[in-house]
N, C-alpha and C positions, 0 to 999 in steps of 0.2 A: 226779554228774550234771554239776557245774560243771567238773570236770577234763576230762570228756568233751567238752563244749562247746569248752573252751579248745583242746584238741587238734584238733578239727575246725577252728576258726578258724585256727590255725597251720597246719594242711595245706593248706587253701584258700589261705592267702596264699602259701604256697611254690609252689602250682601256678600261680597268677596271675603270680607273679614270674618263674616259669620260662617262661612264656608270653610275657611282655613280652620277656624275654631273647632268645628265639628270633626274635621279631619284628624287634628291633633288630639282631641279629646278620645276619639275612637281609638287611636294608636295607643294613647296613654292608658286606657282601661282594659286592654288585651289581657292582661293579667294583673299587673301592678300599676299603681299611679306613678307613671315615669315623666309627667309632663315637665318637671324641672329639668330634664335631660334633652328636652326636644327643642328644636330652633329651627322650625319651617321658614324658608325665604318667603317673604311676603310679596305679593303682586297686587296691582290695582291701578286705576287712573290717577289716583293721588300722586303716585310715583313716577309719573311720565317725565323723561329727560333728566331726572335727577341723577346725580353722582354722591355716593354715599360711602362712608366707611364703616363697615361692620365688624365687630369684635366679639368673639366667642373665647371665653376662658374657662377652663375646667381643672379643678384640683381634686385629688382623690387620695384617700387613705382607707383601704379595706384589708382586713386582718383576717385570714381563714384559718381558724384553729381546728383543723382536721387532722384525724389521726386513723384514718381509714387507707385501705388499699387501693381504692378506685381514684379518688381525688386527694392528693396530699395536701397538707397545709402550706400555706405561703401569704406573703403580704405584697400588697400593691400601694405605692407611695410615690406621688408624682404630680406633675403638672402639664397641661396641653394649653397652647395658645394658638387661634386661628384668626389672623386680621385679614379682611377682604375688601378690595374696592369693588364697588358694584354700580353699574349703569344701568338705566332703564331705557332703551330707545322707544319702547312704548309700555303703555301701562300693563300689558300683559306678556312682557318680554323682559327677562332679566339676565345680564351677563356679569359675571364675577370672576375674579382672579386674586389670589392671595397666597398665603403659605401657611403650612401646619408644622408647629414646633411641638416636640414631645421631649420631655425631661423627667427621667426617673430620679428621685431623691437616692442618695448614696453612690452615685457615680458622677464624674466630673464632665461626661459626654453627654451630648443630646442623642436621645433615643432615635429620633427620627427628625428629618427636614425635608418636606414635601411640598411641591406647589399645588395650588388649588386652581381648578378651572370648571365652571359650571356655566350652561345655558339651560334656563328654564322658561317654558312656555306655556301659557294657559288659554284655552278656549273652551268657554262654557265649563262643564264639568269636568274636562279632560286637562291633565297636566302632563307635560313630557320635559324630562330632565336629560341632558348628556354631559359627561363629565363626572364630577363628584357628585354622588347621589345623597338623597335625604334618607340615609340608610341606618343601619344598626338598630336602635330602639325604635326609630320612627316605623319600622316595619310593623310592629305590633305583634310579634311572634310570642309564644309561650316559651318558658325557658328551656323545656326538653328539646326544642327544635332550634332555639337561638339564644346562646348564652347572654346574660346580662354583662358579664365581665368583658365581653368584647367592646364595651363602650371605652374600657381602659387599655384595651390589649390590641384592638384592631378596630380603630375609630373610623377609619376612610374606607368608603366603597367606591370604585371608579367603574363606569360603564353607562348603561342606559336605563331609565326608571319611566314608567307610566303609571299614574295616579288617576283614579275616578271618584267623584265624590258627587253624589244625590243624596236627597234628603233621606233615603233608607239605605243606600248601599255605599260601601267605602271599599275600593279595591287598589292594591298596591302590587305590581309586577315589576320585577327588576332583575338585572343580570350585572353580576360583579365580576369584571376581568382581573382575577387575582394575580396571576402572573403571566407575562408574555414570554413566549419561548421564540427563539432564534435559530438560524441554521447553525447546527454543531454545538447546540447548548447542551450542558451537561445536566439538565434538570427537566422536568415536564411542565408542560403548561397547565395552569390552573384556573378554573372558572366555576363560580357559584351563581345561583339565581333561585327565584322562588316567587310565590304568589301568596298573598294575604287578603283574604276576602271576608267581608262581614256584612250580612244582611240583617236589618233591623226589623224583625216581625211584628214589634209592638213599641211604640214610643208614644206616651201621652201626657197630658197636663197633670195626671195623677202621680208623676215621676215614676213609672215603671218603665223599663227597658228591657225587652226580650230579643236577643239577637242569635243568630245562627253564624259561627265563624267557621271558615275552610282556610286550611294553611298547608302550604308544602315548601320544602326546599330541596334543592338538588346540587350535588357537587360533582365535578368531572376533574380528572388529572389524566393526562395523556400527551398527544403529539406524535408528529411522524418526522420531524426534523432534527432531533436530539440525538445525542450519542450514547445514551444509557439503554440498556435491556431491561426496562421495567414495564410490567402489565398496565394496560388502561384501568382506571376505576371509575365507577358511575355509581353514586349512592343516592337513594331517595328517602325522604323523611316527609309524612303528612299527618295532620291532625283535623279532627272536626269535633263539634260538640255543641253546647248550649251554654249561653251567657245571660244571667239574669241579675238585673239591678234595681233597687227600690229605694228611692229618696224619701227621707222622712223630715218630720218638722220638730222633731225633738231638738232640744238644745244641746244634748249631750251626743247623741247618735245621729248623724246626718245621713247615712246611708247603710244599706246591708246589700251584700252582692254574693253570687254564687257563679263559679266557672266551672264546667266539666268537660273534659276532652278525652277521646280516645286517639291514640299515635298509632303511627305504622311505620316500619322501617324496612327497606328492601336494599339488596346489594344487586344491581343489575350488570356487575362486571363479569368479563367472561372467565377470568379465574376467581378462585376462592382464595383470597388472602385473609379474610377476617375470620374470626371464630364463628360469626353468627350470619346466615345468610339472610335472615329476616327477622323482624321481631315487632312486638306491640307494647302498649302502656295503656295505662289509665291514670289520669291526672285530675284530681278534684281539689277545689279551693272554695272555702268559705270565708267571709270576711265582713268587717263593720269599720266605718269610718267614724271615729269619735272626736270629741274635742281635744283630747290629749294626743291622739295618735291613730294612725290607721292599723288595724289588725287583721292577720289573716292566718288561716291554718290550711296547710296544704297536704294532700297525700298522694304520693306517687307510687306505683305498681309497675315496674318494667320487666320484660320478659325478652332477652337477646336484643335490648335497645342499643343502637349506636347511631349517633349524629354528629357529624363532623364539625358542625356549626353549634350544637346544642351544649348546655351546661354540662360539665365533667360529672358532677354528682350524680346524674340520672342515668349515666351509661352503664353498661354492662361490661364495658373493658376498661383496664387500668390506664391511667394517665401518669402514674408514677414512673419515676426514673429508676427506681428500685425493684418494684413489682411489676416489671413490663409485662409480662405474659399472663398476668392475674386476671380472671373473669368472674363474673357473677351472673349467670344466666336469669336468675330470678332476684331483682332487687326491690325494696320496698322502704320507703322513707316517709316521716313525719315531721313536717317543717312549720314553725312557727314564725311569722314576720311581724315586727313591730317598726312602723315606718313613720317618719314625720319630715314635713318640709317647713322650714322658717324663712319667711320674706324679710330680707335684710334690705338696708338702704343701697341704693345704686344699682338697682336691677340684679342683685345678688341673692341667689337661693342656697341655703344650707339644708341639706339632706342627711337626715341619721337613719340608719338601718341596723337594727339587732335581729339576728336569724338563727336561732338555736334549732338543732335538728336532731332527730333520733332514727337511727338505723335498726329498723325493726328485725331484720334477718340476723344481724351480727351483735344487737344489743349494745350499740356504740351511741355515745352521745358527743356531738360536735356542735361548734356554734361559729358564727361569724359576726364582725362587727365594724360598721364603715361609716365614714364621713366624706361628704361630698360638696364641693362649691361650684356652682354653675353661674356664670355672667354671661349675659347677651345683651349687646347694646348696638345701636345703629345710630350714626351721626351724619347729619346731612352736610355735604361739603359745597355743593353748588347746584344750581339748576342750569343746564346746558340746552340752549335753544339753537336747533340747526338753522343754518342759512337758507334763505328761501330764494 
């Protein structure tokens, strides 16, 4: 009987681990292979009553050599550390508390010191999180809707998140409470949220994957207890398209893939503060995974596109402190991406990314180069048996 129970526990753990891998892989391949940056908190019967120390470390250096009026060049150089104490009251319930430390190089002070609190509960294909979310790149958005650089500048999201994972469908719905407003505050409250859904139309042993993604984000600024006279703002961004991937048996090229999306922007605010009330975009990506590196060629054509959470390069409005009011209603970009992950000892992954781009409208050539180090490790401290 004992052996039977042990075999059932092992089988359940394997199933749950497989589901977690599927969810991670789905998010990772939404546009780029971002698996090195993902750290989903595991659940399963094998963890029941365990007390663990989880440590996530992230070091980054990204140099944007941009000379356009929409997204000015800048450099990110720093490190983040997030140690957490984790306890599993049950195999499908995880409680964690820790601290997030962020240090940018070139300054003597920490950029952020923030507490971390998360409750994660799973029942079948459903997962619910309260507190710090599995956010940012975990959502799996395309870059015009969600900027990759937020992994360095806006790492934490706090609120509530629902995840669904079945053999064919992945869903991530979330609300990030960005800024809390209090009585007599001299600022607005801010909230962001969205949904990222992918339904796999075809996945077979021949290594074909055909999927239909649907994504949207929404941001809101407002409140009724502040002391400033500033209008409400509600912005919506959506995208849908088709994703195709074909695994190969070649020694040099392991996979080919295509991602095509149409995007939509709308300003639902009562007042018109932005230069464009609505906008559209076309985002096409073709790529190949090779033994030397992963390659991707992307084409972006945006018309009146504005996205508060999206990549600055794709916007029709400027983020430059010099050209504040500059706009480009029509924006066209061609971007080449050369990506590579190196697995180092000690659960460390080194990621290199080189991304030259050409502005088709203005005839400008820009590029960026980045190095990232990701470390994720979990240490078992003790197994706590409750008193009976």
